[in-house]
C-alpha positions as CSV (number, residue, x, y, z in Angstrom):
1,M,80.7,-72.7,57.4
2,Q,78.9,-70.0,59.4
3,K,75.6,-70.8,61.2
4,G,73.3,-68.2,62.7
5,K,69.9,-67.1,63.5
6,I,67.9,-64.5,61.5
7,G,67.5,-61.2,63.4
8,I,64.0,-61.6,64.6
9,S,62.4,-61.8,68.0
10,T,59.6,-64.2,67.1
11,E,59.9,-67.8,66.1
12,N,56.7,-67.7,64.0
13,I,57.6,-65.4,61.1
14,F,57.6,-68.1,58.4
15,P,54.2,-69.6,59.3
16,I,52.9,-66.0,59.3
17,I,54.3,-65.5,55.8
18,K,52.6,-68.6,54.5
19,K,49.3,-67.7,56.2
20,Y,49.0,-64.1,55.3
21,L,50.5,-64.3,51.8
22,Y,48.8,-67.5,50.7
23,S,46.3,-65.8,48.5
24,D,49.2,-64.2,46.7
25,H,51.4,-67.2,46.5
26,E,52.2,-66.9,42.8
27,I,53.6,-63.4,43.4
28,F,56.9,-64.9,44.6
29,L,58.2,-65.1,41.0
30,R,57.5,-61.4,40.3
31,E,59.3,-60.4,43.6
32,L,62.4,-62.5,42.9
33,I,62.7,-61.4,39.3
34,S,62.1,-57.8,40.3
35,N,65.0,-58.1,42.8
36,A,67.1,-59.5,39.9
37,V,66.2,-56.5,37.7
38,D,67.2,-54.1,40.5
39,A,70.6,-55.9,40.8
40,T,71.1,-55.7,37.1
41,Q,70.2,-52.1,36.7
42,K,72.4,-51.1,39.6
43,L,75.4,-52.8,37.9
44,N,74.5,-50.9,34.6
45,T,74.4,-47.6,36.6
46,L,77.8,-48.3,38.3
47,A,79.3,-49.2,34.9
48,R,77.9,-46.0,33.3
49,I,79.3,-43.7,36.0
50,G,82.7,-45.5,36.1
51,D,82.4,-47.2,39.5
52,Y,82.6,-50.6,37.8
53,K,85.4,-51.1,35.4
54,G,84.8,-54.7,34.4
55,E,82.8,-56.1,31.5
56,V,79.1,-55.9,32.0
57,G,78.5,-58.6,29.3
58,D,75.2,-60.4,29.0
59,T,72.7,-59.2,31.6
60,T,69.8,-61.5,30.7
61,I,67.9,-62.8,33.8
62,R,67.3,-66.6,33.4
63,V,64.6,-68.7,34.9
64,S,64.9,-72.5,34.9
65,I,63.2,-75.5,36.5
66,D,64.2,-79.0,37.4
67,E,61.2,-81.2,37.5
68,K,63.1,-84.1,39.1
69,K,64.5,-82.0,42.0
70,K,61.4,-79.9,42.1
71,T,63.4,-76.7,42.0
72,I,63.0,-73.2,40.4
73,T,66.1,-71.1,39.9
74,I,66.2,-67.4,39.1
75,S,69.7,-66.3,37.9
76,D,71.0,-62.8,37.3
77,R,74.3,-61.2,36.4
78,G,73.8,-58.1,38.5
79,I,75.9,-56.7,41.3
80,G,75.7,-59.8,43.5
81,M,76.3,-59.8,47.3
82,T,79.2,-60.3,49.7
83,A,78.8,-62.3,52.9
84,D,78.6,-59.0,54.8
85,E,75.8,-57.8,52.5
86,I,73.8,-61.0,53.0
87,E,74.2,-60.5,56.7
88,K,73.0,-57.0,56.4
89,Y,70.2,-57.2,53.7
90,I,68.9,-60.8,54.2
91,N,69.5,-61.7,57.8
92,Q,69.1,-58.4,59.7
93,V,67.4,-55.6,57.7
94,A,64.7,-58.0,56.5
95,F,63.2,-58.3,60.0
96,S,64.7,-55.3,61.8
97,G,61.1,-54.1,62.6
98,A,59.3,-57.4,62.3
99,N,57.2,-57.1,65.4
100,E,55.8,-53.7,64.6
101,F,55.4,-54.8,61.0
102,L,53.4,-57.9,61.9
103,E,51.1,-55.8,64.2
104,K,50.6,-53.1,61.6
105,Y,49.9,-55.3,58.6
106,K,48.4,-58.4,60.1
107,N,45.0,-57.6,58.5
108,D,46.2,-56.6,55.1
109,A,47.9,-59.4,53.3
110,N,48.6,-57.3,50.2
111,A,50.7,-54.9,52.2
112,I,53.1,-57.5,53.5
113,I,55.2,-58.0,50.4
114,G,57.5,-55.0,49.7
115,H,58.1,-54.1,53.4
116,F,61.0,-55.1,55.5
117,G,62.7,-57.2,52.8
118,M,59.6,-59.4,52.4
119,G,60.1,-59.4,48.6
120,F,62.8,-62.0,48.9
121,Y,61.0,-63.8,51.8
122,S,57.9,-64.3,49.7
123,S,59.9,-67.3,48.3
124,F,59.0,-69.2,51.5
125,M,55.4,-69.1,50.6
126,V,56.1,-71.9,48.1
127,S,59.4,-73.4,49.3
128,K,60.6,-75.7,52.0
129,K,64.2,-74.5,51.5
130,V,65.8,-71.6,49.7
131,E,69.4,-71.2,48.6
132,I,71.3,-68.0,47.5
133,H,74.4,-68.5,45.5
134,T,76.0,-65.1,44.9
135,L,79.3,-63.4,43.8
136,S,79.7,-59.7,44.2
137,Y,81.0,-57.4,41.4
138,K,83.5,-56.0,43.9
139,D,87.2,-56.8,43.4
140,D,88.5,-59.8,45.3
141,A,84.9,-60.7,46.5
142,K,84.4,-64.3,47.4
143,A,81.3,-66.3,46.3
144,V,79.0,-67.4,49.1
145,K,76.0,-69.6,49.6
146,W,73.2,-68.8,52.0
147,E,70.7,-71.6,52.9
148,C,67.5,-71.5,55.0
149,D,64.8,-74.2,55.5
150,G,62.0,-71.8,56.7
151,S,63.1,-71.7,60.3
152,P,65.0,-68.8,61.8
153,E,68.3,-70.8,61.4
154,Y,70.5,-70.3,58.4
155,T,73.9,-71.4,57.1
156,L,76.4,-69.2,55.2
157,E,79.5,-70.7,53.5
158,E,82.0,-69.9,50.7
159,I,81.5,-71.7,47.4
160,D,83.1,-71.9,44.0
161,K,81.2,-69.6,41.7
162,K,82.9,-67.9,38.7
163,E,80.2,-65.6,37.3
164,R,79.2,-62.4,38.9
165,G,75.6,-62.2,40.1
166,T,73.0,-64.2,42.1
167,D,71.2,-67.5,41.7
168,I,68.1,-68.0,43.9
169,V,67.2,-71.7,44.1
170,L,63.8,-72.6,45.5
171,F,63.1,-76.1,46.6
172,I,59.3,-76.2,46.1
173,D,57.2,-77.7,48.9
174,D,54.6,-80.4,48.5
175,E,51.6,-78.0,48.4
176,N,53.0,-75.9,45.5
177,Q,54.4,-78.6,43.1
178,H,52.2,-77.2,40.3
179,F,54.7,-74.3,40.0
180,V,57.4,-76.7,38.8
181,S,55.8,-76.7,35.4
182,K,56.9,-75.2,32.1
183,D,53.3,-74.0,31.4
184,E,52.8,-72.5,34.8
185,I,56.1,-70.6,34.8
186,N,55.4,-69.4,31.3
187,R,52.0,-68.1,32.4
188,L,53.5,-66.2,35.4
189,L,56.3,-64.7,33.4
190,K,54.0,-63.4,30.7
191,K,51.6,-62.0,33.4
192,Y,54.1,-60.3,35.7
193,C,57.3,-59.9,33.6
194,G,56.1,-59.3,30.0
195,F,57.5,-55.7,29.9
196,L,60.4,-55.7,32.3
197,P,63.3,-53.4,31.3
198,V,65.9,-56.3,31.5
199,P,65.6,-59.4,29.2
200,V,64.2,-62.4,31.0
201,A,64.7,-65.8,29.4
202,F,63.0,-69.1,30.1
203,G,64.2,-72.2,28.2
204,K,64.6,-72.3,24.5
205,Q,62.4,-71.2,21.6
206,T,60.6,-74.0,19.9
207,E,59.2,-74.7,16.4
208,W,57.1,-77.4,14.8
209,K,59.2,-79.8,12.8
210,D,58.2,-83.2,11.4
211,G,54.9,-83.1,13.3
212,K,56.4,-82.3,16.7
213,E,57.6,-79.4,18.8
214,V,61.4,-79.2,18.8
215,E,63.8,-76.8,20.6
216,K,65.9,-74.2,18.7
217,D,69.3,-72.8,19.7
218,E,67.9,-69.4,20.6
219,E,66.9,-68.5,24.1
220,N,63.2,-67.9,24.8
221,V,63.1,-64.2,25.9
222,I,59.6,-63.6,27.2
223,N,59.6,-59.9,27.6
224,D,59.6,-56.7,25.6
225,T,62.1,-54.4,27.3
226,N,61.1,-51.3,25.4
227,P,57.2,-51.3,25.5
228,L,55.3,-48.8,23.6
229,W,54.3,-46.6,26.6
230,T,58.0,-45.9,27.4
231,Q,58.6,-44.5,23.9
232,S,58.0,-41.0,22.7
233,P,54.6,-40.4,21.2
234,S,56.1,-38.3,18.4
235,N,57.9,-41.4,17.1
236,L,54.8,-43.6,17.0
237,K,52.1,-44.2,14.4
238,D,48.5,-45.3,14.7
239,E,49.4,-48.8,13.6
240,D,52.0,-49.0,16.4
241,Y,49.3,-48.4,18.9
242,K,46.9,-50.9,17.3
243,E,49.7,-53.5,17.2
244,F,50.4,-53.0,20.9
245,Y,46.7,-53.3,21.6
246,R,46.5,-56.6,19.8
247,K,49.5,-57.8,21.9
248,L,47.6,-56.9,25.1
249,Y,44.2,-58.2,24.0
250,P,44.6,-60.7,21.2
251,M,40.9,-61.5,20.9
252,A,39.6,-57.9,20.9
253,E,38.4,-55.7,18.0
254,D,40.6,-52.8,17.2
255,P,40.0,-49.9,19.6
256,L,38.3,-46.6,18.7
257,F,41.4,-44.6,19.6
258,N,44.1,-44.2,22.3
259,I,45.5,-41.6,24.7
260,H,49.2,-41.7,25.4
261,L,50.1,-40.5,29.0
262,N,53.5,-39.0,29.6
263,V,53.9,-37.0,32.8
264,D,57.0,-36.2,34.8
265,Y,55.8,-33.5,37.2
266,P,54.4,-33.3,39.9
267,F,54.5,-37.1,39.7
268,N,55.8,-39.7,37.2
269,L,53.2,-41.4,35.1
270,T,53.3,-43.0,31.7
271,G,50.9,-45.3,29.9
272,I,48.5,-45.8,27.0
273,L,44.7,-45.9,27.5
274,Y,42.5,-47.3,24.7
275,F,38.8,-46.7,24.2
276,P,37.5,-50.2,23.2
277,K,34.3,-51.1,21.4
278,I,31.7,-52.1,23.9
279,K,28.9,-54.3,22.8
280,N,26.3,-54.3,25.5
281,N,27.6,-55.5,28.9
282,I,29.6,-53.0,30.8
283,E,30.6,-55.3,33.6
284,I,32.5,-57.8,31.5
285,Q,34.8,-55.1,30.2
286,R,36.1,-54.0,33.6
287,N,39.6,-54.9,35.0
288,K,41.3,-54.5,31.6
289,I,43.7,-51.7,32.5
290,Q,47.1,-53.1,33.7
291,L,49.0,-51.2,36.4
292,Y,52.8,-51.4,36.3
293,C,55.5,-50.0,38.6
294,N,58.7,-49.4,36.6
295,Q,57.5,-51.9,34.0
296,V,56.7,-54.6,36.7
297,Y,53.1,-55.8,36.6
298,V,51.1,-54.9,39.8
299,T,47.4,-55.5,39.2
300,D,44.5,-55.1,36.8
301,S,42.2,-53.9,39.5
302,V,42.8,-50.2,39.2
303,E,39.8,-48.7,41.1
304,G,41.0,-45.7,43.1
305,I,43.9,-45.0,40.7
306,V,41.8,-44.6,37.5
307,P,38.4,-42.8,37.9
308,E,35.5,-45.2,38.1
309,F,34.1,-44.5,34.7
310,L,37.5,-45.0,33.0
311,T,37.8,-48.6,34.4
312,L,35.9,-49.4,31.2
313,L,39.0,-48.4,29.2
314,H,41.8,-50.8,28.3
315,G,45.5,-50.3,28.3
316,V,48.5,-49.8,30.6
317,I,49.4,-47.3,33.3
318,D,53.0,-47.2,34.8
319,S,54.0,-45.1,37.8
320,P,56.9,-45.5,40.2
321,D,54.9,-43.4,42.6
322,I,52.5,-46.2,43.2
323,P,54.1,-49.1,45.1
324,L,54.1,-52.7,44.0
325,N,51.6,-53.6,46.7
326,V,48.6,-51.5,46.4
327,S,46.1,-51.7,49.3
328,R,42.8,-49.9,49.4
329,S,43.7,-48.0,52.5
330,Y,46.8,-46.8,50.7
331,L,44.9,-45.6,47.7
332,Q,42.3,-43.8,49.8
333,S,44.9,-41.7,51.7
334,D,47.8,-41.2,49.2
335,S,47.9,-37.7,47.7
336,N,49.9,-38.8,44.6
337,V,47.2,-41.4,43.7
338,K,44.5,-38.7,43.9
339,K,46.6,-36.4,41.7
340,I,47.1,-39.2,39.2
341,S,43.4,-40.0,39.1
342,S,42.5,-36.3,38.5
343,H,45.2,-36.0,35.8
344,I,44.0,-39.0,33.9
345,T,40.5,-37.6,33.9
346,K,41.8,-34.3,32.5
347,K,43.9,-36.0,29.9
348,V,41.0,-38.1,28.7
349,A,38.7,-35.0,28.5
350,D,41.4,-33.0,26.7
351,R,42.0,-35.8,24.1
352,L,38.2,-36.2,23.4
353,D,37.9,-32.4,23.0
354,E,40.9,-32.3,20.7
355,I,39.4,-35.1,18.4
356,F,36.0,-33.4,18.4
357,K,37.5,-30.0,17.4
358,T,39.9,-31.3,14.8
359,D,37.8,-34.1,13.2
360,R,34.2,-33.8,14.2
361,A,33.1,-36.2,11.4
362,S,35.2,-39.0,12.8
363,F,34.1,-38.2,16.3
364,E,30.4,-38.4,15.2
365,A,31.1,-41.7,13.4
366,K,32.4,-43.2,16.7
367,W,29.8,-41.6,19.0
368,D,27.6,-44.6,19.4
369,D,30.6,-46.5,20.8
370,L,32.0,-43.6,22.8
371,K,28.8,-42.4,24.5
372,V,28.8,-45.1,27.2
373,F,32.2,-43.9,28.4
374,I,31.3,-40.2,28.3
375,E,27.9,-40.6,29.8
376,Y,29.2,-42.8,32.6
377,G,31.9,-40.2,33.3
378,M,29.4,-37.4,33.4
379,L,27.1,-39.3,35.7
380,T,29.9,-40.2,38.2
381,D,32.4,-37.4,38.0
382,E,31.4,-33.7,38.3
383,K,34.7,-32.3,37.0
384,F,34.4,-34.6,33.9
385,Y,30.9,-33.4,33.3
386,D,32.1,-29.8,33.3
387,R,34.7,-30.6,30.7
388,A,32.7,-33.0,28.6
389,Q,29.6,-30.9,28.1
390,K,31.5,-29.1,25.3
391,F,31.8,-32.2,23.1
392,T,29.0,-34.5,24.3
393,L,26.6,-35.1,21.5
394,L,22.8,-35.6,21.2
395,K,21.7,-37.7,18.2
396,N,18.2,-37.3,16.7
397,T,16.1,-40.0,15.0
398,D,17.4,-38.7,11.6
399,G,20.9,-39.6,12.6
400,K,22.1,-36.0,13.0
401,F,24.4,-34.9,15.8
402,F,24.3,-31.8,18.0
403,T,26.1,-30.4,21.0
404,F,24.0,-29.3,23.9
405,D,24.0,-25.7,22.9
406,E,23.4,-26.4,19.2
407,Y,20.3,-28.5,20.0
408,K,18.9,-26.0,22.5
409,N,19.0,-23.3,19.8
410,I,17.3,-25.6,17.3
411,I,14.3,-26.5,19.4
412,K,13.8,-23.5,21.7
413,D,11.2,-21.8,19.4
414,S,9.1,-24.9,18.6
415,Q,9.4,-27.0,21.7
416,T,8.7,-24.6,24.6
417,D,5.5,-25.3,26.5
418,K,2.9,-23.0,28.0
419,D,4.9,-22.9,31.2
420,K,8.1,-21.7,29.4
421,Q,9.8,-25.0,29.8
422,L,11.9,-26.4,27.0
423,V,10.8,-29.9,26.2
424,Y,13.3,-32.5,24.8
425,L,11.4,-35.2,23.1
426,Y,13.1,-38.6,22.8
427,A,12.6,-42.2,21.7
428,T,14.3,-45.3,23.0
429,D,13.5,-47.5,20.1
430,A,13.4,-46.0,16.6
431,E,11.5,-48.9,15.1
432,G,9.2,-49.8,18.0
433,Q,8.2,-46.2,18.6
434,Y,8.1,-45.3,14.9
435,S,4.4,-44.1,14.8
436,F,4.9,-41.9,17.8
437,I,8.1,-40.4,16.3
438,E,6.3,-39.6,13.1
439,A,3.3,-38.1,14.9
440,A,5.7,-35.8,16.8
441,K,7.6,-34.9,13.7
442,N,4.3,-34.1,11.9
443,K,3.7,-31.5,14.5
444,G,7.1,-29.9,13.7
445,Y,9.0,-31.4,16.6
446,D,12.4,-32.9,16.6
447,V,13.0,-36.3,18.4
448,L,16.2,-37.4,20.0
449,L,17.3,-41.1,20.0
450,M,18.3,-42.1,23.5
451,D,18.8,-45.9,23.1
452,G,22.1,-46.4,25.0
453,Q,22.7,-48.5,28.0
454,L,22.9,-45.5,30.4
455,D,20.5,-43.1,28.7
456,T,17.7,-43.5,31.2
457,H,20.0,-42.4,34.0
458,F,21.6,-39.8,31.8
459,I,18.3,-38.2,30.9
460,N,17.5,-37.8,34.7
461,H,21.0,-36.2,35.1
462,L,20.5,-33.8,32.3
463,E,17.1,-32.7,33.6
464,Q,19.0,-31.6,36.8
465,K,21.6,-29.8,34.8
466,F,19.5,-28.1,32.1
467,E,17.7,-25.2,33.6
468,G,14.0,-24.9,32.7
469,A,13.9,-28.1,30.7
470,R,12.5,-31.6,30.8
471,F,12.7,-34.8,28.8
472,V,9.5,-36.5,27.5
473,R,9.4,-39.8,25.7
474,V,7.3,-39.6,22.5
475,D,5.0,-42.4,23.6
476,S,4.2,-40.9,27.0
477,D,1.3,-38.9,25.8
478,V,-0.7,-37.9,22.7
479,P,1.1,-35.6,20.3
480,E,-1.0,-32.5,21.4
481,K,0.0,-33.0,25.0
482,L,3.7,-33.8,24.6
483,I,4.3,-30.1,24.7
484,P,1.2,-28.5,26.2
485,Q,0.1,-25.2,24.7
486,E,-2.8,-22.8,25.7
487,E,-5.1,-23.8,22.8
488,A,-7.5,-26.7,23.5
489,T,-9.7,-28.6,21.0
490,E,-13.3,-29.3,22.0
491,L,-14.1,-33.0,22.8
492,K,-17.2,-34.1,20.9
493,L,-18.4,-36.6,23.6
494,S,-20.9,-36.2,26.3
495,D,-20.3,-37.5,29.8
496,A,-22.7,-40.4,29.2
497,E,-20.9,-41.3,25.9
498,K,-17.5,-41.2,27.7
499,D,-19.0,-43.4,30.4
500,N,-20.3,-45.9,27.8
501,L,-17.0,-45.9,25.8
502,T,-15.0,-46.5,29.0
503,T,-16.8,-49.8,29.6
504,I,-16.9,-50.7,25.9
505,F,-13.1,-50.3,25.4
506,S,-11.9,-51.6,28.8
507,S,-13.9,-54.8,28.4
508,Q,-12.1,-55.7,25.1
509,I,-8.5,-55.1,26.2
510,P,-6.6,-58.5,26.1
511,N,-5.4,-59.8,29.4
512,M,-1.7,-59.2,29.8
513,D,0.6,-60.2,32.6
514,K,1.7,-57.4,34.9
515,A,-0.1,-54.7,32.8
516,N,-2.9,-52.3,33.8
517,F,-4.8,-50.2,31.4
518,V,-6.8,-47.0,32.1
519,V,-9.2,-45.7,29.4
520,S,-8.9,-41.9,28.9
521,F,-10.3,-39.4,26.3
522,E,-8.6,-36.7,24.4
523,A,-9.9,-34.0,22.0
524,L,-7.5,-34.7,19.1
525,S,-7.9,-33.8,15.5
526,A,-9.9,-36.0,13.1
527,D,-6.6,-36.9,11.4
528,D,-4.9,-38.3,14.5
529,K,-5.2,-42.0,15.4
530,P,-8.5,-43.1,16.8
531,V,-6.9,-45.1,19.7
532,M,-3.4,-44.8,21.1
533,I,-1.5,-46.4,24.0
534,T,0.8,-44.2,26.1
535,Q,2.8,-44.8,29.2
536,Q,3.2,-42.2,31.9
537,E,6.7,-40.8,31.8
538,F,7.6,-40.9,35.5
539,M,6.5,-44.4,36.3
540,R,8.0,-45.9,33.1
541,R,11.4,-44.1,33.8
542,M,11.5,-45.3,37.4
543,K,10.9,-48.9,36.3
544,E,13.6,-48.7,33.6
545,M,16.1,-47.3,36.2
546,S,15.2,-50.1,38.6
547,Q,16.1,-52.6,35.9
548,N,19.4,-50.9,35.2
549,G,20.5,-50.2,38.7
550,G,18.2,-51.6,41.5
551,G,18.8,-49.9,44.8
552,P,16.1,-47.4,46.0
553,M,14.3,-47.8,42.7
554,A,14.0,-51.6,43.0
555,F,10.4,-51.6,44.3
556,Y,9.3,-49.9,41.1
557,G,10.4,-52.9,39.1
558,E,7.9,-55.1,41.0
559,M,5.0,-52.9,40.1
560,P,2.8,-53.7,37.1
561,D,3.2,-51.6,34.0
562,S,0.5,-48.9,33.8
563,Y,-0.8,-47.8,30.4
564,N,-3.3,-45.3,29.1
565,L,-5.6,-46.4,26.4
566,V,-6.3,-43.0,24.9
567,V,-9.5,-42.7,22.8
568,N,-9.6,-39.8,20.3
569,G,-13.2,-38.7,20.8
570,N,-13.2,-36.6,17.7
571,H,-12.2,-39.4,15.3
572,S,-14.9,-40.6,12.8
573,L,-14.4,-44.3,13.8
574,V,-15.0,-43.5,17.5
575,Q,-18.0,-41.5,16.5
576,R,-19.3,-44.5,14.5
577,I,-18.9,-46.7,17.6
578,V,-20.9,-44.1,19.6
579,K,-23.6,-44.1,16.9
580,D,-23.7,-48.0,16.7
581,C,-24.0,-48.2,20.5
582,E,-26.9,-45.7,20.6
583,E,-28.7,-47.7,17.9
584,E,-28.2,-51.1,19.4
585,V,-28.3,-50.6,23.2
586,G,-28.9,-46.9,23.6
587,E,-32.6,-47.2,24.7
588,S,-32.0,-49.9,27.3
589,V,-28.8,-48.3,28.6
590,G,-30.4,-44.9,28.7
591,S,-33.3,-46.3,30.7
592,V,-31.0,-47.9,33.2
593,R,-28.9,-44.7,33.4
594,K,-32.1,-42.6,34.2
595,K,-32.9,-45.0,37.1
596,M,-29.3,-44.8,38.3
597,D,-29.3,-41.0,38.1
598,S,-32.5,-40.9,40.2
599,L,-31.0,-43.3,42.8
600,E,-27.7,-41.3,42.8
601,S,-29.7,-38.2,43.6
602,R,-31.5,-39.9,46.5
603,K,-28.2,-41.4,47.7
604,A,-26.7,-37.9,47.8
605,E,-29.6,-36.6,49.9
606,L,-29.3,-39.5,52.4
607,E,-25.5,-39.0,52.7
608,K,-25.9,-35.2,53.2
609,A,-28.5,-35.9,55.9
610,K,-26.2,-38.0,58.0
611,A,-23.1,-35.9,57.3
612,D,-23.1,-34.0,60.6
613,K,-24.6,-36.8,62.8
614,K,-23.0,-39.4,64.9
615,E,-23.6,-43.0,64.0
616,E,-26.2,-43.6,66.8
617,E,-28.1,-40.4,65.8
618,I,-28.9,-41.7,62.3
619,P,-32.4,-43.3,62.1
620,Q,-32.3,-47.0,61.3
621,A,-34.8,-46.5,58.5
622,E,-32.4,-44.0,56.7
623,K,-29.5,-46.5,57.2
624,E,-31.5,-49.3,55.6
625,E,-32.7,-47.1,52.8
626,L,-29.1,-45.9,52.0
627,E,-28.0,-49.5,51.9
628,D,-30.9,-50.5,49.6
629,V,-30.1,-47.6,47.3
630,E,-26.5,-48.5,47.0
631,K,-27.4,-52.1,46.3
632,K,-29.8,-51.1,43.5
633,I,-27.2,-48.7,42.0
634,T,-24.7,-51.6,41.9
635,E,-27.2,-53.9,40.3
636,L,-28.2,-51.3,37.7
637,R,-24.5,-50.5,36.9
638,G,-23.9,-54.2,36.4
639,K,-26.9,-54.5,34.1
640,K,-25.7,-51.4,32.1
641,D,-22.1,-52.7,31.9
642,E,-23.3,-56.1,30.7
643,S,-25.3,-54.5,27.9
644,L,-22.3,-52.4,26.8
645,K,-19.9,-55.4,27.1
646,S,-22.3,-57.5,25.0
647,F,-22.4,-54.8,22.4
648,A,-18.6,-54.4,22.5
649,S,-17.9,-58.1,22.1
650,K,-20.0,-58.2,18.9
651,N,-18.6,-54.9,17.5
652,K,-15.4,-55.9,15.6
653,L,-14.4,-52.3,15.2
654,V,-13.8,-51.8,19.0
655,S,-11.4,-54.8,19.2
656,Q,-9.8,-53.8,15.9
657,L,-8.9,-50.3,17.1
658,I,-7.6,-51.6,20.4
659,D,-5.4,-54.2,18.7
660,L,-4.1,-51.7,16.2
661,A,-3.0,-49.5,19.1
662,L,-1.3,-52.5,20.8
663,L,0.3,-53.5,17.5
664,S,1.8,-50.0,17.2
665,N,3.4,-50.5,20.6
666,N,4.7,-54.1,19.8
667,M,2.3,-55.3,22.5
668,L,0.0,-57.6,20.5
669,K,1.3,-61.2,20.8
670,G,0.2,-64.8,20.9
671,E,-3.5,-65.6,20.8
672,A,-4.5,-62.0,20.7
673,L,-2.4,-61.4,17.6
674,N,-3.9,-64.4,15.9
675,R,-7.4,-63.2,16.6
676,F,-6.5,-59.8,15.2
677,V,-5.2,-61.3,11.9
678,K,-8.4,-63.4,11.5
679,R,-10.6,-60.4,12.3
680,S,-8.7,-58.2,9.8
681,I,-9.4,-60.7,7.1
682,D,-13.1,-60.8,8.0
683,L,-13.3,-57.0,7.9
684,I,-11.5,-56.8,4.6
């Protein structure tokens, strides 16, 4: 028996392995099986080129556990090792640069495995002792056993082993006993080894018989050695892709379609990306793309490899040019990774363009599901925007689809305002904004439906991209002002009547939490609604963006909603209220207003007199008179407003018109809605 010390100048390598790799402790199984795959593939290569003349035979890698001894064994029938090779590859090469390695990677646990032979040494994360039983494929080779208990000392001795290959036996430590479990090993094998190119078997297949699970004679091979992404797209059908998707995501709906990646220059990249159906929450769909390196599972966190907007996709990417241990610093600096990311973006855009051109009807049918991917891409990736603008669609409230250029040509004659700006009208809720949509359409306008998750942000983006254009929601103003023209209708209200109506209408608006209303007047046609509620475009859009994204817009979300109660001064019902007001309180209100006008004139004279004087130069009598005038004006205004409020509270038409406007905006609820129903019955 040979005893020795592993070639390393520090005594603390094993505690460091356990400390730095602890978060990745389950990865040991992937590393050891990957080594077994390498050994098996090397033997197959040697046999193929004639350097190995013997029988290759069964090359299945087998994993077994012994729950009593608390061991896990990984066995292969690959090339094996001689005693000299163990000395070279396990004892010396593994730690030939250990000191530099530890200094370089001490802050990056993910980077440790895969360097300096650490793949094998990851076994010490979970083991108190590791044995290697191996027999080389070489003629006259002798089988040897290597043993190490996690200290720098090891033993190496000859043993009796008949079959070529290597058995790694792990004696699991007390902290990691849960790995010595059929269920846990099954889980790890399915996660990391489901598509390895060499068969991996764990135990026997089972079946239900006589009410219990019984073992069959066949081995339980857990992996598909020839997964779909390694096959030629020309040999595959749509159903093959769907079946593979179901294997990857058993609980998901069938995807919209897929993109098969197959690149061998200037880098190697294969894979299949699927566009899934997204319901409403983008975040829960992330981390669904699985990254592989030569069919060995690496991670499902692919930020940096896949462009951000495509992390919403599902599927598989496999590239030997991305190492098994992907660290963020590596991804940020590696040129191959950047090329891969750029290529995936181009392939996705090309595939979408191809579907759009060859089967536009199908593309339109899938648009509502596709748009979240495409809009996200256009918002976050300038190159993708340039490619995608050819096939991105706008959908109107009639359910018709248009490209950017098609839609511009349709609306340019009817929706250009007096400042020569093209106005894109849109709605975010076809049902809730129905009356506004109809009013716009009655004026000959077309209205887009922008009700997607990202549409508020997308509209802002398009306004920056579309020269001489702006987007206006149909409920942001009255129909005549959505696209302002030179002509203006005369308002049939005097200043005094507008002042009266402001008090009358504002006094009857129901109290609403976090909502402010401002009464305004418009000269609309007699056929337009008597009262409407609009919301200023800028503030509403800022609030929506704050809800979607937070950040700099967050403070808008805390502000109350501001609405305009727009009174159509030319409508017969509004004119009736003016007439009723004049008949009931016109004389008293007019008398008060005359007194107020007189006092306002005197106030203006007093303020003008003191305008160019310092405070000490103003006579005390003038100060007292100004104070008295202001007090009387306030008292008279209160008296006038009380008369108007009293009139408004008794006039059912005022409240009815307000409530109808609120109802059109889905804003009439609770007690206010109940009062409206009762009042409607009374009026009928």
